[in-house]
C-alpha positions, 0 to 999 in steps of 0.5 A: 467545525462546519463544512459546505456540501452542495451549498448547505451547511452541515456538521462534520458528521453529515459531511462524511455520512451524506456521500457514504449514504449516496454511494451505498444507496446506488443499486450495485446491479446497475454498476458495470462489472468488470472482472479483476484479472492479475497479469503474472510477470516473470521476475527473471530470478535465479533458481533457488531464490524464494520470492516469498522470502525476499524480505528476509534476504534484504534484512540479511544483506542490510545487516551484512552491510551495517557490520562491514561499515562498522568494521571499516569505521573502527579500522580508521580510528 
């Protein structure tokens, strides 16, 4: 597979390696450093709801919904 980069033909390995080398050869000290900051937001959850266990809560609700639908479909038949 041949790719064109900068007007020259390169094989696929060079097509990947050339931009990586260019990026890694830049002086990291010359790059502007902006400190990353996380802005916390209130979720407005009720007391007692553990944010770290929301996936488990969602799984439980999914199971309950599935069981309710199965029971409803069995009553129809």
